[in-house]
C-alpha distance (Angstrom), angle and dihedral (degrees) to the residues before:
residue distance angle dihedral
M1 . . .
T2 3.79 . .
A3 3.80 117.2 .
W4 3.79 116.1 -86.5
D5 3.79 122.8 -121.2
K6 3.80 101.4 -136.1
S7 3.80 96.0 175.3
R8 3.82 91.4 113.6
L9 3.82 99.7 31.7
P10 3.83 121.5 99.7
S11 3.83 92.8 -125.0
R12 3.81 90.6 68.4
H13 3.82 85.4 82.1
T14 3.83 91.7 63.7
T15 3.81 104.4 28.5
M16 3.84 111.2 32.9
G17 3.79 131.0 80.3
P18 3.82 135.2 14.4
E19 3.83 92.6 -78.7
R20 3.81 88.9 64.8
A21 3.81 94.4 59.1
P22 3.86 91.7 108.9
H23 3.80 90.0 52.2
R24 3.80 92.8 48.9
S25 3.80 90.2 49.8
Y26 3.81 88.0 66.9
Y27 3.79 90.9 54.5
Y28 3.79 91.3 49.1
A29 3.83 87.2 51.1
M30 3.81 88.1 59.8
G31 3.79 92.9 52.0
L32 3.80 100.9 -99.7
T33 3.79 119.8 147.8
K34 3.81 126.6 -132.5
E35 3.82 88.9 -104.2
E36 3.81 92.3 51.9
I37 3.80 91.7 49.8
E38 3.80 90.4 51.4
Q39 3.81 92.0 53.0
P40 3.83 123.4 83.5
L41 3.80 112.4 -79.6
V42 3.81 112.0 -128.0
G43 3.79 120.2 -162.4
V44 3.80 111.6 -138.6
A45 3.79 104.1 -162.9
S46 3.78 124.6 -175.5
C47 3.78 135.2 171.9
W48 3.79 92.4 -134.9
N49 3.79 116.2 159.4
E50 3.78 141.7 129.6
A51 3.80 94.4 -109.3
A52 3.81 97.4 103.3
P53 3.82 144.1 -14.8
C54 3.83 90.5 -94.8
N55 3.80 90.6 72.3
I56 3.78 105.8 28.7
A57 3.84 95.8 91.3
L58 3.80 97.2 45.4
S59 3.82 97.6 90.5
R60 3.81 90.1 58.6
Q61 3.78 90.4 51.1
A62 3.81 92.2 47.7
Q63 3.80 89.8 56.9
A64 3.80 89.1 53.4
A65 3.81 91.5 49.2
K66 3.82 89.2 53.3
V67 3.80 89.3 55.2
G68 3.80 89.6 55.5
V69 3.81 92.6 48.9
K70 3.81 91.1 51.1
E71 3.80 93.7 46.5
A72 3.80 89.9 53.3
G73 3.81 93.2 52.9
A74 3.81 105.8 -98.8
T75 3.81 134.0 104.7
P76 3.82 119.6 -109.7
R77 3.81 121.0 -145.0
E78 3.78 111.6 -168.8
F79 3.80 124.9 -149.8
T80 3.79 136.8 157.2
T81 3.77 137.2 -140.6
I82 3.80 136.0 -165.4
T83 3.76 134.9 -83.6
V84 3.78 134.2 -168.0
T85 3.78 108.7 -152.0
D86 3.79 112.5 -143.1
G87 3.80 97.0 -152.5
I88 3.79 90.2 62.8
A89 3.83 96.6 34.8
M90 3.82 92.6 48.3
G91 3.79 123.0 116.6
H92 3.80 100.1 15.8
Q93 3.80 141.0 60.9
S94 3.81 93.3 -74.0
M95 3.80 89.2 74.3
K96 3.80 88.2 73.9
S97 3.81 86.6 73.0
S98 3.80 94.4 57.0
L99 3.80 105.4 81.8
A100 3.80 90.7 32.8
S101 3.81 87.0 58.5
R102 3.81 89.8 63.9
E103 3.80 89.1 64.4
A104 3.81 92.4 42.9
I105 3.81 90.3 53.0
A106 3.81 93.1 49.6
D107 3.81 91.8 43.9
S108 3.80 95.3 47.3
I109 3.79 93.3 49.4
E110 3.80 89.6 47.7
L111 3.81 92.0 50.5
T112 3.81 93.2 47.2
M113 3.80 92.5 48.4
R114 3.81 92.9 45.3
G115 3.78 94.1 42.8
H116 3.80 93.3 54.1
C117 3.81 100.0 31.3
Y118 3.79 96.2 -124.3
D119 3.78 116.2 -177.3
A120 3.80 102.5 -147.2
L121 3.78 141.7 5.8
V122 3.78 139.6 -133.0
G123 3.81 108.4 -169.9
I124 3.81 123.6 -165.6
A125 3.80 119.8 -171.1
G126 3.78 136.6 164.5
C127 3.79 111.6 179.6
D128 3.81 138.7 72.2
K129 3.82 100.8 -93.4
S130 3.79 97.4 25.2
L131 3.81 93.7 66.8
P132 3.82 95.7 57.3
G133 3.81 91.3 34.9
V134 3.80 92.4 57.5
M135 3.80 93.1 43.9
M136 3.82 90.4 48.5
S137 3.81 90.0 54.9
M138 3.81 90.7 51.5
I139 3.80 92.4 52.4
R140 3.82 92.0 43.8
L141 3.81 94.4 51.0
N142 3.82 92.9 38.2
V143 3.80 94.2 -156.7
P144 3.83 117.4 137.8
S145 3.80 104.3 -73.1
V146 3.79 142.3 175.6
F147 3.80 122.7 -164.6
M148 3.78 124.4 -152.8
Y149 3.81 129.3 -171.9
G150 3.79 115.5 -135.1
G151 3.80 92.3 -135.8
S152 3.78 138.8 -107.0
I153 3.78 129.0 -83.3
M154 3.77 120.1 -105.1
P155 3.83 114.7 -109.4
G156 3.77 117.0 -96.7
R157 3.79 122.8 -125.6
H158 3.79 123.5 -128.1
H159 3.79 124.8 166.4
G160 3.78 91.1 -13.8
R161 3.81 97.6 -52.2
D162 3.79 136.7 97.3
V163 3.80 114.2 -102.0
T164 3.81 136.8 -176.6
V165 3.77 135.0 -166.1
L166 3.83 87.6 -87.3
D167 3.81 88.1 68.6
V168 3.80 88.4 56.4
F169 3.82 93.2 49.9
E170 3.81 90.2 49.7
A171 3.80 90.5 45.6
V172 3.81 88.2 63.0
G173 3.80 87.8 64.1
Q174 3.81 91.6 46.4
H175 3.80 89.6 50.3
A176 3.82 92.0 48.9
A177 3.80 89.3 50.2
G178 3.82 90.6 52.9
N179 3.81 93.3 -111.9
M180 3.80 96.8 114.0
S181 3.79 129.6 47.2
D182 3.79 126.4 -131.9
E183 3.80 88.8 -110.6
E184 3.81 94.0 52.1
L185 3.82 92.1 48.7
D186 3.79 90.1 48.8
E187 3.79 92.1 51.0
L188 3.81 92.6 48.4
E189 3.80 94.8 49.5
R190 3.81 90.2 50.9
H191 3.82 93.5 54.9
A192 3.82 106.4 32.4
C193 3.82 96.5 84.6
P194 3.81 110.4 38.1
G195 3.82 100.5 179.1
A196 3.80 148.1 -39.6
G197 3.78 123.5 -10.4
A198 3.80 144.2 69.7
C199 3.80 123.4 -69.5
G200 3.79 108.5 -61.7
G201 3.80 103.6 -135.3
Q202 3.80 126.3 78.1
F203 3.75 89.0 -80.5
T204 3.82 122.7 137.9
A205 3.82 98.5 -69.9
N206 3.80 95.4 51.9
T207 3.80 91.0 39.7
M208 3.81 91.0 56.6
A209 3.81 90.4 42.3
C210 3.82 87.8 59.0
V211 3.81 88.0 47.6
S212 3.83 91.4 52.6
E213 3.80 91.8 59.9
M214 3.80 96.0 38.2
I215 3.81 95.2 48.4
G216 3.80 89.4 49.6
L217 3.83 102.4 -117.0
A218 3.83 93.8 111.4
L219 3.79 130.4 54.2
P220 3.82 115.3 -99.8
F221 3.83 111.6 -93.5
S222 3.84 92.2 13.0
A223 3.83 95.7 110.2
G224 3.79 97.4 54.4
A225 3.78 112.0 72.2
P226 3.83 114.7 87.8
A227 3.81 116.1 -111.5
P228 3.84 96.3 -101.8
D229 3.82 92.2 51.1
E230 3.82 114.6 107.6
D231 3.81 86.8 -140.7
R232 3.80 86.6 78.1
D233 3.80 89.3 67.5
R234 3.81 90.7 52.9
W235 3.79 90.8 53.0
A236 3.81 90.2 47.7
V237 3.81 89.9 55.0
E238 3.81 89.9 48.2
S239 3.82 90.6 49.2
G240 3.80 89.8 53.6
R241 3.78 91.3 50.7
A242 3.80 92.3 45.6
V243 3.80 95.0 54.6
V244 3.80 91.4 56.2
E245 3.80 90.1 53.1
L246 3.81 88.0 51.4
I247 3.83 89.1 55.6
R248 3.80 89.6 52.6
R249 3.80 91.8 49.5
N250 3.83 95.4 37.4
I251 3.81 92.3 -129.1
R252 3.79 109.5 161.0
P253 3.82 136.2 -171.2
R254 3.81 94.2 -104.3
D255 3.80 88.5 56.7
I256 3.81 86.0 58.4
V257 3.82 104.1 35.0
T258 3.80 103.1 68.6
L259 3.78 134.2 144.1
D260 3.81 88.6 -92.4
S261 3.81 94.7 51.0
L262 3.81 89.9 46.8
H263 3.81 87.1 53.4
N264 3.80 88.2 53.5
A265 3.81 91.2 48.9
A266 3.80 92.2 52.9
A267 3.80 89.6 48.2
I268 3.80 94.1 57.4
V269 3.81 90.0 50.7
G270 3.79 90.1 54.9
A271 3.80 92.9 43.3
T272 3.80 92.7 53.5
G273 3.82 98.9 40.5
G274 3.79 85.7 -116.0
S275 3.77 133.3 -179.2
T276 3.79 121.7 -59.7
N277 3.80 85.5 -135.4
A278 3.81 87.3 79.2
A279 3.80 85.7 75.1
L280 3.81 86.9 65.0
H281 3.78 98.5 39.8
L282 3.81 101.2 45.4
P283 3.84 93.4 53.6
A284 3.83 88.4 46.7
M285 3.82 92.0 51.4
A286 3.81 90.2 46.7
H287 3.82 89.0 50.5
E288 3.81 90.0 58.5
A289 3.81 88.2 56.2
G290 3.81 93.6 47.5
I291 3.81 92.8 -108.3
R292 3.81 123.0 131.8
F293 3.80 106.8 -135.9
T294 3.80 113.7 157.2
L295 3.79 136.3 -164.8
Q296 3.80 87.7 -100.8
D297 3.81 91.5 53.4
V298 3.81 91.5 49.9
A299 3.78 93.5 46.9
E300 3.80 94.5 46.9
I301 3.82 90.1 56.5
M302 3.80 92.5 44.6
R303 3.78 90.9 51.3
K304 3.82 92.3 52.3
T305 3.80 92.6 50.3
P306 3.82 117.7 85.2
H307 3.79 116.9 -118.2
I308 3.83 102.8 -118.0
A309 3.83 107.7 155.1
D310 3.82 116.3 79.7
L311 3.80 97.8 -147.2
K312 3.79 135.5 151.7
P313 2.99 139.2 -69.9
G314 3.81 90.1 41.0
G315 3.81 95.7 19.8
R316 3.79 141.5 38.3
Y317 3.80 108.9 -97.6
V318 3.81 140.3 67.5
A319 3.81 135.5 -146.6
A320 3.80 92.7 -88.0
D321 3.81 88.2 61.6
V322 3.81 90.9 53.9
H323 3.81 88.9 51.5
R324 3.81 89.9 49.8
I325 3.82 92.5 59.0
G326 3.81 95.5 44.3
G327 3.79 108.2 -67.7
V328 3.79 134.5 -107.1
P329 3.85 91.5 -32.5
V330 3.82 88.2 70.9
I331 3.81 89.8 60.6
I332 3.79 91.1 44.3
K333 3.81 91.9 49.4
A334 3.81 91.6 50.0
L335 3.81 89.8 52.7
L336 3.81 91.7 46.1
E337 3.80 90.3 51.1
G338 3.79 90.4 48.8
G339 3.80 92.4 50.2
Y340 3.80 94.2 -120.4
V341 3.83 98.1 122.9
K342 3.80 134.4 46.5
G343 3.80 111.1 -109.7
D344 3.81 98.9 -166.6
C345 3.83 95.7 73.2
L346 3.81 116.4 121.9
T347 3.84 118.8 -117.4
V348 3.81 137.6 -169.7
T349 3.81 90.2 -90.5
G350 3.80 88.1 68.1
R351 3.79 87.6 -116.6
T352 3.79 130.5 95.6
L353 3.79 126.1 -95.4
A354 3.81 90.6 -107.2
E355 3.82 92.5 49.1
N356 3.81 91.3 50.5
H357 3.80 91.5 53.9
R358 3.79 101.2 37.6
E359 3.82 93.5 110.6
V360 3.83 96.9 38.8
I361 3.80 115.6 114.1
V362 3.81 125.4 -158.1
P363 3.83 102.3 -133.9
R364 3.79 114.3 -126.4
D365 3.82 96.7 -158.4
Q366 3.83 94.8 73.0
D367 3.81 138.6 64.1
V368 3.81 100.9 -153.3
V369 3.81 92.6 94.8
R370 3.80 120.3 22.8
P371 3.80 128.2 -160.5
C372 3.79 115.4 -99.7
S373 3.81 88.5 -112.4
D374 3.81 89.8 64.8
P375 3.81 106.1 33.9
I376 3.77 129.8 170.0
S377 3.80 85.2 -123.3
P378 3.81 130.4 -0.3
I379 3.81 90.0 -130.0
G380 3.79 126.6 57.2
G381 3.77 124.9 -94.8
V382 3.83 95.6 -109.0
V383 3.82 127.0 53.6
A384 3.80 137.6 177.9
L385 3.77 126.4 -123.0
K386 3.79 129.3 -157.3
G387 3.80 134.2 179.7
N388 3.77 143.7 110.7
L389 3.80 90.6 -52.6
A390 3.82 91.8 52.8
P391 3.82 112.1 23.3
E392 3.84 90.7 166.7
G393 3.79 90.9 45.9
A394 3.80 140.3 -106.5
I395 3.78 134.6 -140.2
V396 3.81 138.7 -134.0
K397 3.81 134.2 -175.2
I398 3.81 108.4 -130.0
A399 3.82 97.8 176.7
G400 3.79 107.2 128.7
M401 3.83 93.7 11.1
H402 3.81 120.6 125.5
N403 3.80 101.6 -175.5
L404 3.81 112.8 55.6
R405 3.81 97.5 -177.6
F406 3.79 128.3 71.0
E407 3.78 129.8 176.8
G408 3.77 121.7 -177.4
T409 3.80 148.1 122.0
A410 3.79 128.0 -76.9
L411 3.79 121.7 -105.4
C412 3.81 104.1 -173.7
F413 3.82 130.9 -150.3
D414 3.79 126.8 173.4
C415 3.80 96.1 -149.7
E416 3.79 138.9 21.5
E417 3.82 94.7 -111.9
D418 3.80 91.9 61.2
A419 3.81 91.3 47.4
F420 3.80 92.7 49.0
A421 3.82 91.7 48.1
A422 3.81 89.8 52.9
V423 3.79 91.9 48.7
E424 3.79 92.3 47.1
A425 3.83 89.5 50.8
R426 3.81 89.5 44.9
A427 3.81 88.4 -123.8
Y428 3.78 91.6 154.5
K429 3.78 135.2 70.7
A430 3.77 142.2 -147.8
G431 3.79 110.4 -72.5
D432 3.80 94.8 33.8
V433 3.78 120.3 131.8
I434 3.79 102.3 -150.1
I435 3.82 109.9 -145.7
V436 3.82 118.1 -157.5
R437 3.80 109.2 -176.5
Y438 3.80 140.9 166.9
E439 3.81 85.7 50.4
G440 3.82 97.0 105.2
P441 3.82 126.8 118.1
K442 3.82 93.1 -80.6
G443 3.78 100.4 24.5
G444 3.80 99.2 50.4
P445 2.89 87.1 29.1
G446 3.79 99.2 -126.4
M447 3.82 105.7 28.8
R448 3.79 100.4 -106.1
E449 3.80 124.8 -144.5
M450 3.81 117.2 -120.0
L451 3.81 102.5 -147.6
S452 3.80 94.8 127.5
T453 3.81 91.2 55.7
T454 3.81 96.9 42.9
S455 3.80 92.4 44.2
A456 3.80 91.0 51.4
I457 3.82 89.4 52.4
Y458 3.81 90.4 52.0
G459 3.76 91.6 45.1
Q460 3.80 88.6 56.2
G461 3.80 90.5 53.1
M462 3.81 93.3 -112.4
G463 3.80 99.2 110.2
D464 3.79 95.5 112.7
K465 3.81 95.4 37.6
V466 3.80 101.0 62.3
A467 3.80 138.0 35.3
L468 3.80 129.0 -143.2
I469 3.81 125.7 -149.3
T470 3.79 125.2 -173.2
D471 3.78 142.6 164.4
G472 3.78 83.4 -140.4
R473 3.77 120.7 70.2
F474 3.78 143.7 -111.8
S475 3.75 135.2 -115.1
G476 3.77 116.7 -106.8
A477 3.80 83.7 -114.4
T478 3.81 92.2 63.7
R479 3.80 118.8 109.3
G480 3.78 134.8 179.9
F481 3.80 133.5 44.4
C482 3.80 95.1 -25.2
I483 3.80 115.9 144.4
G484 3.79 118.9 -166.1
H485 3.81 141.3 171.3
V486 3.82 91.0 47.6
G487 3.78 107.8 179.8
P488 2.90 143.3 -121.0
E489 3.80 86.6 34.9
A490 3.79 123.6 -131.9
A491 3.81 93.8 -106.7
V492 3.80 91.3 67.0
G493 3.81 94.2 42.7
G494 3.79 99.3 -93.5
P495 3.82 118.1 167.9
I496 3.83 91.1 -97.4
A497 3.84 86.6 69.1
L498 3.80 90.0 57.8
L499 3.81 97.7 55.4
Q500 3.79 118.4 113.8
N501 3.79 130.8 -163.0
G502 3.77 110.5 -81.3
D503 3.82 96.9 25.4
R504 3.79 111.4 141.8
I505 3.81 115.4 -115.9
V506 3.81 128.2 -171.0
I507 3.80 121.4 -163.5
D508 3.79 119.5 -174.6
A509 3.81 112.5 178.6
E510 3.79 92.0 -179.9
A511 3.81 92.7 55.5
G512 3.84 91.5 35.1
T513 3.81 95.7 -124.9
I514 3.80 136.9 134.0
D515 3.79 118.6 -178.6
M516 3.77 141.2 168.4
I517 3.81 110.2 -139.5
V518 3.78 95.8 -138.3
P519 3.85 124.9 127.1
E520 3.80 114.3 -101.2
E521 3.80 92.2 -123.2
E522 3.81 90.2 54.8
I523 3.81 91.2 49.2
A524 3.81 89.1 50.6
R525 3.82 91.0 50.1
R526 3.82 91.4 51.2
R527 3.80 91.4 46.4
A528 3.80 91.3 54.1
A529 3.81 90.2 51.0
W530 3.83 95.8 45.3
K531 3.81 118.4 110.5
P532 3.83 127.0 -169.3
R533 3.79 117.6 -103.5
G534 3.77 127.4 -137.6
H535 3.81 128.2 -137.1
D536 3.78 135.1 -151.2
Y537 3.81 97.3 -108.7
N538 3.78 100.7 91.4
A539 3.80 99.1 141.0
G540 3.78 137.8 32.1
A541 3.78 132.8 29.4
L542 3.80 97.5 -31.3
W543 3.81 91.6 51.0
K544 3.80 89.0 52.3
Y545 3.80 90.5 47.3
A546 3.81 92.1 51.7
Q547 3.82 90.9 52.9
L548 3.79 94.2 51.6
V549 3.80 107.6 32.1
G550 3.78 120.6 108.4
P551 3.82 131.0 -151.5
A552 3.78 122.7 -57.8
Y553 3.81 95.2 -119.9
L554 3.82 89.2 64.0
G555 3.81 93.3 46.9
A556 3.82 102.2 -89.6
V557 3.80 90.9 -94.6
T558 3.79 127.0 171.9
N559 3.81 104.1 -152.9
P560 3.83 135.3 53.5
G561 3.81 93.1 -108.6
A562 3.78 132.1 -144.0
A563 3.80 93.1 -45.4
A564 3.82 87.9 73.1
E565 3.82 96.5 45.7
T566 3.78 121.3 121.4
H567 3.82 90.8 -176.1
C568 3.78 137.3 9.8
Y569 3.82 122.8 -128.0
A570 3.81 92.0 -128.2
D571 3.81 90.2 60.8
Q572 3.80 98.5 45.5
């Protein structure tokens, strides 16, 4: 390898010149050679931990990425950050930590990179908030970066059919309704998750994995292989090599993450019936690039994109099936052929999206991914709603739904626990619109997901007979008439805080509206009488989060973003 000119790289501050002799002594203490110290220092960050199967294979993949960095002539420096795994946090107070963990992941990677003056970043993540959190840190730092997904779990098998963790959540409702025995529930929970990897349906992790390839921060084909597959290690090596080439060419994340590539990212969410959480994460990623890209912007693009991938929870297939037919590039190629995405966007290969996928073929002998000319639905699987109940907007996943209009009466709860207890006791009826409020970013704090509650409703056979509205959010595994991200949230006096039991509510997903049928003078009277509520998180990380977090429609971010920068870390 030729010698590197580090005069414009951040690591010059810790490795160059006689005044940095003390700093270099630390690197010698860790076994590095003079040549390795003089090369670019590449952070290899993973979210490895023993919290859940999503993360358990990431350390192995990080070692492979380090091999690629070394082979390409740079010096890897491995570190880890946290995750909060939604499947384990779901349905109790721990879920308040989930969305806040996205910011902690981005912040901790930023601090590690800044604190040690690393020149580039390979980021490996496997869980719902860790994928966007890692990508947000890349855009924020703006050093050459390559993202890699840790891979999905294989489907479990139960009574001769494929199952996922969603089946287990819904089985809780069946069990509570007396339709499943203790023994059957026990057998299902033992077989639903057969090994390492993130939830297999088009839930949040796989949605954001599709985004990573489409937006251009991940290598083509790298998101597809399941976590146990040795092919993941090959892609980790390739990601390590690729980031060193990006250093040489000075290609940075903000060259890649543009308004056009964000448009493409929203399109693949709509095309795959992906998670509504993308409407939080894409605005947050845009924010790190200094681009305003709201929930409404995301949802408008998703609505205009045909739904072409038949994936759970609304469809029949899982991520492993997409990999079997050629991976995420098959979906991208179908959207390119249909004219729904912009092919001239730069990617981490140094080539454009269209160039990367020129040779990809959409197989005709499969029904996992359809051509845009023959979609499952002509509109995308996720749409936005707006009205006097949600002036800042709300969002609903319509993939797999047949009736896009619901009219009913409000049944109000001021926390998820109370709503779940009512569902478990079957203290609700057909035609109810279950309201779960004070669960927004500030009010929760932390904007909890409601999968336990929605799954219990489905398990009781009531999924198409009621609706659920919240200023919190829903798991990517949620299905049915479940509206989240309602803003303004209850904690700041949004209209959802003013609802009362029995109020008439009309939701029309086709028209994109959500309204409370209450006279304006009555709404004004209730607003004048409304008083803010407190919560029990008055110290620690969640208190800090509640002070800083912004509204959901802008991504629930906690810092001013690149628009407020006076300098960028990569140029320090």
